[in-house]
C-alpha positions in Angstrom: 4.1 7.4 -1.8 0.9 6.3 -0.2 0.7 3.6 2.4 -1.9 2.0 4.6 -0.9 0.9 8.1 -2.5 -2.1 9.7 -1.2 -4.4 12.4 2.2 -2.9 12.6 2.8 -3.2 8.8 2.6 -0.5 6.3 1.4 -1.6 2.8 2.4 0.4 -0.3 2.0 -0.2 -4.0 4.2 0.7 -7.0 1.5 2.0 -9.3 3.6 1.6 -12.4 3.8 -2.2 -11.8 1.1 -2.9 -9.2 3.6 -4.7 -7.0 2.7 -4.6 -3.3 5.3 -3.9 -0.7 5.3 -4.1 3.1 7.3 -2.1 5.6 7.7 -2.2 9.4 5.6 0.6 10.9 6.7 2.3 14.1 4.4 3.5 16.9 4.4 7.0 15.5 3.1 5.6 12.2 6.4 6.3 10.4 7.8 3.5 8.3 11.2 1.8 8.1 11.9 2.1 4.4 15.1 0.1 4.9 12.9 -2.8 6.0 10.9 -2.8 2.8 9.9 -6.2 1.3 7.9 -7.4 -1.6 4.6 -9.1 -0.7 4.9 -12.8 -1.6 1.4 -14.0 -2.4 2.5 -17.6 -2.8 3.5 -17.8 0.9 0.1 -16.6 2.1 -3.1 -18.5 2.8 -6.3 -17.5 1.1 -7.5 -15.3 3.9 -4.2 -13.3 3.9 -4.3 -13.0 0.1 -7.9 -11.7 0.3 -6.9 -9.1 3.0 -3.9 -7.9 1.0 -6.0 -7.6 -2.2 -8.5 -5.5 -0.2 -5.6 -3.2 0.9 -4.4 -3.0 -2.7 -7.8 -2.0 -3.8 -7.9 0.9 -1.3 -4.4 2.0 -2.3 -5.5 2.1 -6.0 -8.5 4.2 -5.0 -6.3 6.6 -3.0 -4.1 7.1 -6.0 -7.0 7.7 -8.3 -8.6 10.3 -5.9 -5.2 12.1 -5.7 -4.9 12.3 -9.5 -8.5 13.6 -9.8 -7.8 16.1 -7.0 -4.6 17.4 -8.8 -6.6 17.8 -12.1 -9.3 19.8 -10.5 -6.8 22.3 -9.0 -4.6 22.5 -12.1 -7.3 23.5 -14.5 
């Protein structure tokens, strides 16, 4: 699982469904998976939605790079 940490929250994405999740992040950058919650876009203002969309974009790019990396070393 990939996650991006910002402002005490770790953001992750289920790449099979593109659902975003948030988790509490500790000072050592580990996450509390028991405190995982689905991101509710309806409760966010436009600025927050734009920020989370930006994070989602980077998570998708990380996943693509990882897949490309695996293909290079498998061949």
